[in-house]
C-alpha positions in Angstrom: 11.1 13.1 19.9 14.2 13.8 18.4 14.5 15.5 15.2 17.2 15.2 12.4 17.8 17.7 9.2 16.9 16.4 5.6 17.4 19.0 2.6 14.8 19.0 0.2 15.0 21.0 -3.0 17.2 23.2 -1.2 15.2 24.0 2.0 16.6 22.4 4.9 13.5 20.6 7.0 13.3 18.5 10.3 11.8 15.1 10.0 11.6 12.6 13.5 14.7 10.8 13.7 13.9 7.3 14.8 13.6 6.2 18.5 14.7 3.3 20.2 12.2 0.5 20.1 10.5 2.2 17.2 10.2 0.3 13.9 13.3 1.7 11.9 11.5 1.5 8.4 9.1 3.9 9.3 8.9 7.4 11.2 5.1 7.2 11.5 2.8 4.4 13.1 1.7 2.6 9.9 -2.1 3.4 10.8 -1.3 6.9 10.3 0.9 6.5 7.0 -2.3 4.6 5.6 -4.8 7.7 6.8 -2.6 10.1 5.0 -2.2 8.3 2.0 -5.8 7.9 1.9 -7.3 11.1 2.9 -4.8 13.4 4.2 -4.2 16.9 2.5 -0.7 17.4 1.8 1.7 19.5 -0.2 4.3 18.0 -2.6 7.5 19.6 -2.0 9.6 18.0 -4.2 9.4 15.4 -6.8 11.7 13.5 -9.3 12.0 10.2 -11.1 12.2 7.2 -9.1 15.3 6.0 -9.8 16.9 9.0 -11.1 16.4 9.1 -14.9 13.8 11.0 -17.2 10.7 9.3 -18.5 9.9 7.0 -16.1 6.6 6.5 -14.9 6.9 6.4 -11.1 8.4 9.3 -8.9 9.7 9.8 -5.5 7.6 12.5 -3.9 8.7 14.2 -0.5 5.4 15.5 0.9 4.3 17.7 4.0 0.9 16.9 5.6 0.3 18.9 8.4 3.6 18.3 11.0 4.4 15.4 9.1 6.9 14.7 6.3 6.8 11.8 4.2 8.6 10.1 1.2 5.9 8.2 -1.0 6.4 6.7 -4.5 4.0 8.4 -6.7 2.5 6.8 -9.7 0.3 8.2 -12.4 -2.2 5.5 -13.5 -2.3 5.0 -17.7 -5.3 5.9 -19.5 -8.2 3.4 -18.7 -6.6 2.7 -15.3 -5.0 -0.6 -16.1 -1.7 -1.5 -18.6 1.0 -3.8 -18.3 3.5 -3.0 -15.1 0.9 0.1 -14.5 -2.1 -1.8 -12.8 -2.4 0.4 -9.5 -5.0 -2.1 -8.4 -2.7 -4.7 -8.2 -0.4 -2.6 -6.0 -3.3 -2.3 -3.9 -4.4 -5.8 -3.8 -0.6 -6.7 -2.7 -1.4 -4.6 0.3 -4.6 -5.9 1.2 -3.6 -10.0 0.5 -0.7 -9.8 3.1 -3.5 -8.4 5.8 -5.3 -11.5 5.5 -2.4 -13.9 7.1 0.3 -11.5 8.2 0.8 -9.2 11.6 1.2 -6.1 10.9 4.4 -6.0 12.3 5.5 -8.9 9.5 3.6 -6.7 6.8 6.1 -7.0 3.5 4.1 -4.4 1.4 4.5 -0.6 2.6 0.9 1.3 3.1 -0.4 2.0 -0.1 -3.4 3.7 -1.5 -5.0 5.0 -4.8 -6.4 9.0 -5.2 -8.3 10.7 -7.6 -6.8 13.8 -8.3 -7.7 16.8 -11.1 -5.4 15.9 -13.9 -4.3 19.9 -13.6 -2.8 19.0 -10.0 -1.1 16.0 -11.6 0.1 18.1 -14.3 1.5 20.7 -12.2 3.3 18.0 -9.9 5.2 16.5 -12.3 5.6 19.5 -13.8 8.1 20.3 -11.2 10.5 17.2 -11.7 13.6 17.6 -12.8 14.1 16.4 -16.6 12.8 17.4 -19.9 11.7 14.1 -20.9 9.4 13.3 -18.1 6.4 11.5 -19.0 3.0 13.5 -19.1 0.4 12.0 -16.7 -2.8 10.8 -18.6 -6.7 11.5 -17.9 -7.7 8.1 -16.6 -10.9 8.2 -18.1 -12.4 10.2 -20.8 -15.6 11.2 -19.0 -13.6 13.2 -16.3 -10.3 15.5 -16.0 -9.0 13.7 -13.1 -5.9 11.2 -12.9 -5.8 8.2 -10.5 -2.7 8.1 -8.7 -1.2 5.1 -6.5 0.6 6.1 -3.7 3.0 4.0 -1.2 5.2 4.8 1.1 8.8 4.9 0.6 10.7 3.0 3.4 13.7 4.1 5.4 16.7 2.0 6.5 16.4 -0.4 3.4 18.5 -1.4 0.6 18.5 -3.5 -2.2 20.0 -7.1 -1.4 22.9 -8.7 -3.5 21.9 -11.9 -3.0 18.4 -12.7 -1.9 18.3 -14.9 -0.5 21.2 -15.0 1.5 22.2 -18.7 1.8 24.5 -18.6 4.6 22.5 -16.0 6.6 19.2 -18.6 6.1 21.0 -21.7 7.3 22.4 -19.8 10.6 19.6 -16.8 11.6 16.0 -18.3 12.0 14.7 -14.7 12.1 16.1 -14.1 8.9 14.5 -17.3 7.3 11.0 -16.5 9.2 10.8 -12.8 7.6 11.8 -14.1 4.4 9.2 -16.7 4.5 6.8 -14.3 5.2 7.8 -12.4 1.9 7.8 -15.4 -0.1 4.3 -16.6 0.9 2.8 -13.3 -0.1 4.9 -13.2 -3.4 3.7 -16.6 -4.5 0.1 -16.2 -3.3 0.0 -12.9 -5.4 2.0 -14.5 -8.5 4.6 -11.8 -8.4 6.0 -12.1 -11.7 9.0 -9.2 -11.9 12.2 -9.9 -10.6 13.7 -6.8 -11.3 16.2 -5.2 -9.4 14.7 -2.8 -6.8 11.3 -4.3 -6.8 12.4 -6.2 -3.4 14.5 -4.0 -0.9 15.6 -5.3 2.7 15.7 -3.9 6.2 19.4 -2.9 7.3 18.3 -3.9 11.0 20.8 -6.4 11.9 17.7 -7.8 14.5 15.0 -7.6 11.9 16.1 -8.0 8.5 12.5 -8.0 7.2 12.1 -8.2 3.0 9.7 -6.1 1.6 8.1 -6.1 -1.6 7.9 -2.5 -3.0 6.5 -3.1 -6.6 4.0 -5.0 -7.2 2.4 -4.4 -10.5 3.2 -6.9 -12.4 1.4 -9.8 -10.5 -2.1 -12.0 -10.2 -3.2 -12.5 -13.9 -0.3 -9.9 -15.5 1.8 -11.1 -18.3 5.4 -12.1 -17.1 8.4 -9.4 -16.9 11.7 -10.0 -18.9 13.5 -9.5 -15.5 12.8 -13.0 -14.2 9.9 -14.5 -12.3 12.0 -16.2 -9.5 10.0 -15.4 -6.6 6.5 -16.1 -7.5 7.2 -19.8 -6.6 8.1 -21.2 -2.8 11.8 -21.1 -2.3 12.2 -21.9 0.6 12.0 -25.1 3.0 10.2 -23.8 6.1 7.7 -21.2 6.8 6.5 -19.7 9.5 3.4 -22.0 11.1 1.5 -19.0 12.2 1.1 -17.6 8.8 0.2 -21.2 7.6 -2.2 -21.3 10.2 -4.1 -18.0 9.1 -4.3 -19.0 5.7 -6.1 -22.3 6.6 -9.0 -19.8 8.2 -9.4 -17.9 5.0 -12.4 -18.8 2.9 -13.3 -18.5 -1.0 -16.0 -15.5 0.2 -13.6 -13.8 2.7 -11.0 -13.5 0.0 -13.8 -11.8 -2.4 -15.3 -9.7 0.1 -11.7 -8.5 0.9 -10.4 -7.8 -2.8 -13.8 -7.4 -5.1 -13.8 -3.8 -4.6 -10.2 -2.5 -3.0 -11.6 1.1 -3.6 -14.6 2.9 -4.5 -14.8 6.8 -5.4 -17.8 8.4 -5.9 -18.6 12.3 -7.3 -18.8 14.8 -4.3 -18.9 18.1 -5.5 -17.4 17.7 -8.6 -14.6 15.8 -7.3 -13.8 11.9 -6.9 -13.7 11.1 -2.8 -12.8 7.6 -1.7 -16.2 6.3 0.1 -17.1 2.8 1.4 -17.4 0.2 -1.4 -20.9 -0.7 -2.1 -21.8 -4.0 -4.9 -19.4 -4.9 -7.1 -20.4 -3.0 -10.6 -18.5 -5.9 -12.9 -17.2 -8.8 -11.2 -15.5 -9.6 -14.4 -13.3 -6.4 -15.0 -10.7 -4.9 -12.4 -11.6 -1.9 -13.1 -15.2 -0.6 -13.3 -17.2 2.7 -13.6 -20.6 4.2 -14.2 -21.7 7.5 -14.2 -21.0 8.7 -10.6 -18.6 6.2 -9.9 -15.5 4.6 -10.2 -14.2 0.7 -8.5 -10.9 -1.1 -8.5 -10.7 -4.6 -7.6 -9.4 -8.1 -8.4 -11.7 -9.9 -10.9 -13.5 -12.9 -10.0 -11.4 -15.3 -12.2 -8.4 -13.6 -10.5 -9.6 -14.3 -6.9 -10.3 -17.6 -7.6 -7.1 -18.4 -9.2 -5.2 -16.3 -5.7 -7.7 -18.7 -3.3 -6.3 -22.2 -5.5 -2.8 -21.2 -4.8 -3.7 -21.3 -1.2 -5.1 -24.3 -1.2 -2.4 -25.8 -3.0 0.1 -24.3 -0.9 -1.5 -26.0 2.5 -2.0 -29.0 0.4 1.7 -29.3 0.0 2.3 -28.4 3.7 0.2 -31.3 4.8 1.9 -33.5 2.5 5.3 -32.7 4.3 6.7 -30.9 1.3 7.2 -28.0 3.8 8.1 -27.9 7.0 6.9 -25.3 9.6 8.7 -23.0 12.1 7.0 -22.7 15.8 
């Protein structure tokens, strides 16, 4: 493997360079990235506000896990684990929804996970961020000295597009149309309601200009952003037949099974660790817990609304409102 150099906090580190045939937006296989985010031990080498401004609620962290170096978005949850524009369960739900109808090479949400860290670990991590107005992390639940943190892989070789969509390219480039369509199907299905610049990025690879949704916290049943809601609706005339065909196979029961409990933590030796989900503790709530368990997922009403959007989309296709790309 070829390596390149990265300067982090005054230290030069070696990171793998993109090889021929490798996805230029990911320096590791997606499965390995997901494993590290969910369960890997790692050291935070550098952390700073995501947009370079103090007082932000999300951070860009450089982490070392074994021989692997990753950039990740590091976003501590609020008290209670759920508030406007800071709902980690929505970020995880967007990651899960795309897997219901897209192949891995077409996913538009980067690997995303939620971890439960001791509050003192999160406090020490954020204390290293530059600036004197950084927001202190909150204890997610009063019962335990811990904080839920959403982690998302920070993509390589992407940029914030000036125009989305690029009208000229949309008419001339079917690959671009297909990839943008996959992105739009996802934003429609999850009811993405925040068009803030930077929430969407595009690969700089001219052969596969994939569009990614990298901030999905204002979605599902969330209130609307004051930055616009354009991509909450379908914007194109044609969508990939393969994606539509996959959507036709999804039942309400499958959606419930996939999204009702997105992640579950249990206390083991004094710490919360992720475990296989058990029964839904309260389908009417998105954040649930008892004396030993914490669950995050979509509520029954959010799941029913999502499934209705899928059914409505398929009816529009059948009525000829949208064409299909073979």
